[in-house]
N, C-alpha and C positions, 0 to 999 in steps of 0.2 A: 427446368424446362419452361416454367411460366415466364421467367425473365426473358428468355430467348424469344418466345412467341410475342411477348409484349414489345420487345425491341424491334422485331421484324414487322409487326403491325404498325408501329410508329413510323418506321422507315417507309413502308408502302404508302401510308397516309401522307407523309411529307412529300414524297415524290409525286403523288397524284395531285396534291395541292399546287406544287410548282408547275406541273404540266398544265393545269387549268389556268393559272395566272399567265403562263407563257402563251397559251393559245388565245387568251382574251386580249392580250396586248397586240397580237398580230391580226390581220384580217381586214375586215371592212371598215368603212367610214360611217359616221353618223349621217342621217338624212340630210342635214344642213350642209355637211362637207361634200356629200355626193352631189347634191343639187348645185353647189358652187362650182364643182368640177365640170358638171354637165352644162351649166350656163356658159362657161368658158368654151367648151367644145362646140356648143350651138353657135356662139358668136363667131368662132373661127371658121365654121362651115356655113355661115349664113349666105343665102342667095343661091345655093346649089340645088335646093329642093330635096336633098337626100337625108337631111337631118329632120325627120318627121317627129310628131308628138310621140308616136310609138317608140321611135329610136331614143328619144329623150327619156322616156320611162324605163326602157331597157338599160340605158346608160346609168341612171340613178340606181336601179336595182343591182347592176353588176358592181358598181362602186360600193354600195352598202354591203354587199356580200364579200367582195374581194379587195377593196381598197385600190391600190395602184396596180395590183396584179390582174389586169384585165387584157383581153384581146379585143382589138377593134377590127371588124371585118369591113374592109373598104368597098362595100357594095352600095347599091342605091335601092332602098334606104340603108344607111349605115347600121350595123348591128354590133352589140357588145356582149361579151361573155367573160367568164372567169378564166384566167390563165392557168397554167399547170404548175 
């Protein structure tokens, strides 16, 4: 019985470790990557008055949390959130 429990515990631990590694590789960008994306977005939307400082901060936050999986609300000001 001890061998079976030990093997099951090892299997559970291994699966949990793979899940953590897998989830760490997906998701958000670093702050530098997020700012680079939002700098590009701000440049593309320059002159319209809808890409405010608050929109920039929201853009960075969404990219840090979600990476490329974001939704852009084409309102004025523009808003950003995580996709589904």
